[in-house]
C-alpha positions in Angstrom: 0.0 0.0 0.0 1.5 3.4 -1.1 1.5 6.5 1.1 -1.3 8.0 -1.1 -3.5 4.9 -0.9 -3.0 4.7 2.8 -4.0 8.3 3.2 -7.1 7.7 1.1 -8.1 4.7 3.1 -7.7 6.5 6.4 -9.8 9.4 5.1 -12.4 7.0 3.8 -12.5 5.2 7.2 -12.7 8.4 9.2 -15.6 9.7 7.1 -17.8 7.0 8.6 -16.2 7.1 12.1 -17.1 10.8 12.3 -20.8 9.8 11.8 -21.0 6.7 14.0 -19.1 4.7 16.5 -21.0 1.5 15.7 -18.3 -1.1 15.1 -20.3 -3.2 12.6 -21.1 -0.1 10.4 -17.4 0.9 10.4 -16.3 -2.7 9.8 -18.4 -2.9 6.6 -17.4 0.6 5.6 -13.8 -0.5 5.4 -15.0 -2.8 2.6 -17.3 -0.3 1.0 -15.7 -0.3 -2.4 -15.9 -4.1 -2.6 -19.5 -4.1 -1.3 -20.4 -1.4 -3.8 -18.9 -3.4 -6.7 -20.7 -6.6 -5.7 -23.9 -4.9 -4.6 -24.0 -7.3 -1.7 -23.4 -7.1 2.0 -22.4 -10.5 3.4 -22.8 -12.1 6.8 -22.3 -15.5 8.4 -24.8 -17.1 10.9 -23.1 -19.4 13.3 -24.6 -21.7 15.9 -26.1 -25.1 16.6 -28.5 -25.1 13.6 -27.5 -27.6 10.9 -29.1 -26.8 7.6 -29.1 -30.1 5.6 -29.6 -28.5 2.2 -30.1 -30.0 -1.2 -29.6 -26.6 -2.9 -25.9 -26.1 -3.4 -26.6 -22.7 -5.0 -28.5 -21.6 -1.9 -31.9 -19.9 -1.5 -32.9 -16.5 -2.8 -36.1 -14.9 -1.4 -36.5 -12.7 -4.5 -36.3 -9.6 -2.4 -32.5 -9.2 -2.1 -31.8 -11.9 0.5 -29.7 -15.0 -0.3 -28.9 -17.8 2.2 -26.7 -20.9 1.7 -25.8 -23.7 4.0 -22.1 -24.2 4.7 -22.6 -27.5 6.4 -19.8 -30.0 5.6 -20.5 -33.8 5.4 -17.3 -35.5 6.6 -18.5 -39.1 6.3 -16.3 -41.1 4.0 -13.8 -38.3 3.6 -10.3 -37.9 5.0 -10.2 -35.9 8.2 -7.5 -33.6 6.8 -9.7 -32.5 3.9 -11.7 -29.9 5.9 -10.1 -29.9 9.4 -11.5 -26.6 10.5 -15.1 -27.3 9.6 -14.8 -30.9 10.9 -13.6 -29.5 14.2 -16.3 -26.9 14.5 -19.1 -29.3 13.6 -17.9 -32.5 15.4 -16.3 -31.0 18.5 -17.8 -27.5 19.0 -21.2 -28.3 17.4 -21.0 -25.1 15.4 -22.5 -24.8 11.9 -22.5 -22.0 9.4 -25.1 -20.4 7.1 -23.9 -17.8 4.6 -26.0 -14.9 3.6 -26.0 -11.7 1.5 -28.3 -8.7 1.3 -28.5 -6.6 -1.8 -27.3 -3.1 -1.2 -26.5 0.0 -3.3 -24.0 2.2 -1.4 -21.7 5.0 -2.6 -18.2 4.5 -1.2 -17.6 8.2 -1.6 -20.7 9.3 0.4 -20.6 8.1 4.0 -23.7 10.1 5.0 -25.9 8.5 2.3 -24.5 5.0 2.8 -24.8 4.9 6.6 -28.6 4.4 6.8 -28.4 1.8 4.0 -25.8 -0.2 5.9 -27.8 0.1 9.0 -30.9 -1.3 7.3 -28.9 -4.2 6.0 -27.6 -4.9 9.5 -31.1 -4.8 10.9 -32.2 -7.3 8.3 -29.3 -9.7 9.1 -30.2 -9.4 12.8 -33.9 -10.0 12.1 -33.4 -13.1 9.9 -30.9 -14.6 12.5 -33.3 -14.0 15.4 -36.4 -15.3 13.6 -34.4 -18.5 12.7 -33.6 -18.8 16.4 -37.2 -18.1 17.4 -38.6 -20.8 15.1 -36.0 -23.5 16.0 -34.8 -22.6 19.5 -31.3 -22.7 18.3 -28.3 -20.7 19.7 -27.3 -18.4 16.9 -25.2 -15.3 16.3 -24.3 -13.5 13.1 -21.0 -12.0 12.1 -19.8 -9.6 9.4 -18.3 -11.3 6.3 -16.9 -10.6 2.8 -18.5 -12.1 -0.3 -15.8 -13.2 -2.7 -15.2 -15.7 -5.5 -12.2 -17.8 -4.6 -10.2 -20.6 -6.1 -10.0 -23.9 -4.2 -6.7 -25.9 -4.5 -6.0 -29.3 -2.9 -4.0 -29.2 0.3 -0.6 -31.0 0.3 -0.1 -33.7 2.9 1.2 -32.4 6.2 5.0 -32.5 6.9 6.4 -35.0 9.3 7.1 -33.6 12.8 9.0 -35.0 15.7 7.0 -36.5 18.6 6.6 -34.1 21.5 4.9 -34.1 24.9 3.3 -31.4 27.0 0.7 -30.9 29.7 -2.6 -29.6 28.4 -6.2 -29.1 29.7 -8.8 -31.1 28.0 -12.5 -30.3 28.5 -14.2 -32.9 30.7 -17.8 -32.4 29.6 -20.2 -30.0 27.9 -23.8 -29.6 28.7 -26.2 -31.9 26.9 -27.9 -28.9 25.4 -24.6 -27.7 23.8 -24.0 -31.2 22.4 -27.5 -31.2 20.7 -28.0 -29.4 17.4 -31.2 -28.4 15.5 -31.6 -29.9 12.0 -33.7 -28.1 9.4 -34.0 -28.5 5.7 -34.8 -26.4 2.7 -38.5 -26.6 3.2 -38.1 -25.0 6.7 -36.2 -22.1 5.1 -38.6 -21.7 2.2 -41.9 -22.4 4.0 -41.3 -21.1 7.5 -38.3 -18.8 7.9 -38.6 -16.5 4.8 -42.4 -16.1 5.0 -42.2 -15.2 8.7 -39.3 -12.8 8.0 -41.3 -11.1 5.2 -44.4 -10.9 7.5 -42.3 -9.2 10.2 -40.7 -6.8 7.7 -44.2 -5.9 6.4 -45.6 -5.0 9.9 -46.7 -1.4 10.4 -43.9 0.8 11.9 -46.1 1.4 14.9 -45.5 -2.1 16.2 -42.6 -3.5 14.1 -39.9 -2.2 16.4 -41.4 -3.7 19.5 -42.0 -7.1 17.8 -38.4 -7.2 16.6 -37.2 -6.2 20.0 -39.2 -9.1 21.6 -37.7 -11.5 19.0 -34.2 -10.1 19.9 -34.8 -10.8 23.6 -35.9 -14.3 22.8 -33.0 -15.0 20.5 -30.6 -13.8 23.2 -32.3 -16.3 25.6 -31.6 -19.1 23.2 -27.8 -18.5 23.3 -25.8 -20.7 25.5 -25.0 -18.9 28.8 -26.3 -18.8 32.3 -29.7 -20.5 32.5 -30.8 -17.7 34.8 -29.8 -15.1 32.2 -31.7 -17.0 29.5 -34.8 -17.2 31.7 -34.7 -13.4 32.2 -34.4 -12.8 28.5 -37.4 -15.0 27.7 -39.4 -13.3 30.4 -38.4 -9.9 29.2 -39.7 -10.6 25.7 -43.2 -11.3 27.3 -43.1 -8.3 29.7 -41.9 -6.0 26.9 -44.9 -6.8 24.8 -47.3 -6.6 27.8 -46.0 -3.2 28.8 -46.0 -1.7 25.3 -49.5 -2.7 24.3 -51.0 -2.0 27.8 -49.8 1.6 27.5 -50.5 2.1 23.8 -53.8 0.4 23.3 -57.0 2.3 24.2 -57.9 2.3 27.9 -61.2 0.6 27.2 -59.5 -2.3 25.4 -57.0 -3.1 28.2 -59.2 -1.9 31.1 -56.6 0.8 31.9 -57.9 3.4 34.4 -57.7 7.1 33.5 -55.8 9.3 36.0 -59.1 10.9 37.2 -60.6 7.4 37.8 -57.4 6.3 39.6 -57.5 9.3 42.0 -61.2 8.6 42.8 -60.5 4.9 43.5 -57.5 5.7 45.7 -59.4 8.4 47.7 -62.2 5.9 48.3 -59.8 3.3 49.6 -58.1 5.8 51.9 -61.4 6.7 53.5 -61.5 3.3 55.1 -57.9 2.9 56.1 -57.1 1.7 59.6 -54.0 0.6 61.5 -54.8 -3.0 60.7 -55.5 -2.7 57.0 -53.1 0.1 56.1 -50.6 -2.2 54.3 -53.2 -3.9 52.2 -54.7 -0.5 51.3 -51.3 0.8 50.3 -50.7 -2.2 48.1 -54.1 -1.7 46.4 -53.3 2.0 45.9 -50.0 1.2 44.3 -51.6 -1.3 41.9 -54.1 1.4 40.8 -51.4 4.0 40.5 -48.9 1.8 38.7 -50.3 -1.6 37.5 -48.0 -4.6 38.0 -46.4 -6.5 35.2 -49.0 -9.2 35.8 -51.9 -6.8 35.2 -50.3 -5.5 32.0 -49.3 -8.8 30.5 -52.8 -10.4 31.2 -54.6 -7.4 29.7 -52.5 -7.7 26.5 -52.9 -11.5 26.4 -56.7 -11.2 26.7 -56.6 -9.7 23.2 -54.5 -12.3 21.4 -55.1 -15.6 23.1 -56.8 -17.5 25.9 -56.1 -15.4 28.9 -57.0 -18.0 31.5 -54.7 -20.6 30.0 -51.8 -18.2 29.8 -52.4 -16.9 33.3 -52.0 -20.4 34.6 -48.8 -21.0 32.6 -47.2 -17.7 33.7 -48.5 -17.0 37.2 -49.5 -20.3 38.8 -46.9 -22.5 40.6 -46.1 -25.9 39.1 -46.2 -29.1 41.2 -42.4 -29.8 41.0 -41.0 -26.4 42.2 -44.0 -24.8 43.8 -43.2 -21.6 42.1 -44.6 -19.8 39.0 -42.5 -18.4 36.2 -43.3 -14.9 37.5 -42.1 -15.9 41.0 -38.9 -17.3 39.6 -38.4 -14.1 37.7 -38.8 -12.1 40.9 -36.4 -14.4 42.8 -33.7 -13.7 40.2 -34.4 -10.0 40.1 -34.3 -9.7 43.9 -31.1 -11.8 44.4 -32.8 -14.8 45.9 -31.7 -17.1 43.1 -28.2 -16.9 41.6 -25.5 -18.9 39.8 -24.2 -20.6 43.0 -27.6 -22.1 43.9 -26.7 -25.2 41.9 -29.3 -27.6 43.3 -32.1 -25.0 43.0 -31.2 -24.1 39.4 -31.2 -27.8 38.5 -34.7 -28.2 40.0 -35.9 -25.2 37.9 -34.3 -26.4 34.7 -37.6 -27.6 33.1 -39.1 -24.2 33.8 -36.4 -22.6 31.5 -37.9 -24.5 28.6 -41.4 -23.6 29.7 -40.5 -19.9 29.6 -38.8 -20.4 26.1 -41.9 -22.0 24.6 -44.4 -19.5 26.1 -42.3 -16.6 25.0 -42.2 -18.1 21.5 -46.0 -18.6 21.4 -46.7 -15.1 22.6 -44.4 -13.5 20.0 -45.9 -15.6 17.2 -49.4 -14.7 18.4 -48.4 -11.0 18.4 -47.3 -11.3 14.8 -50.5 -13.2 13.8 -52.7 -10.5 15.5 -50.6 -7.6 14.2 -53.3 -6.2 12.1 -55.9 -6.3 14.9 -53.5 -4.7 17.3 -52.5 -2.0 14.9 -56.1 -1.0 14.3 -56.6 -0.6 18.0 -53.5 1.4 18.7 -54.0 5.0 19.8 
């Protein structure tokens, strides 16, 4: 690289860094000339979702999105042929899906290109998280380059002297990490892409909150602390409940107007005594600021069977004696943490309950999007 070209590259890079500090945007902007030439922004989805595809050319949704499975089938092939992918798939249980999004940016105009790159990043995030929502897979996406490369056979490895050393070998991984989700072309064509198109077509008034709920759910699907995942699933539910409770008409969600709230509180305070004061205060607080339970149930009453969901979310189960809502409160209030190994193990099945209920509520919200939109203030 000459001095002139280095100066141009630095100026080009800084033109975007002056506009945003978002690392992903700046990462792609460094490849802006290449992206502009190809007209495609590339990304890689990684995780425990193995796409067994019969379409070597990939899948095109006809709207600028292309996806292709990078799964490698090592059976009957020498292990040295694809050592990295064999290691990732067999040992780490990590599979890849390649993707590109059509984009038309001007490498010489950072201001005009920035929103286009951000839209593409949002689409990559959306498609990854919807895939996670549908399959319960742990997935993340990473920036990539889209290039045409030549493949040459690898020479045999050279001989090395035998050596010895002390190393640490992993003893075990969780059963969940060792399990991967398999889906095929029909899942991509008949489930993933139609749902992604449906989300992208949602009115702007609710599209953001639906996407955010999907984001929370997808974060919950990623391997990490079970408690952290539980909170993410719960947050996707609470987010939707709070949003629609505050945005839908008061008559629809039975929300009390401020004047009505004041009258109810005054009436309660008239009968306050030393014995009932705590109960009166609790009722006044609920009127002034409804609890998450009130908001969630008011929202669910519009899109599904409220009684059934109330039982699933707020009634204790036989094994633990605690509801999902109570477990959420125990985590938030510090009564349940990572070092409570026995208790966490006893609540393990409730993590999957929260995952499935969160998934159901998000999908129901998408299905009822038109009805919810019409009722929004």
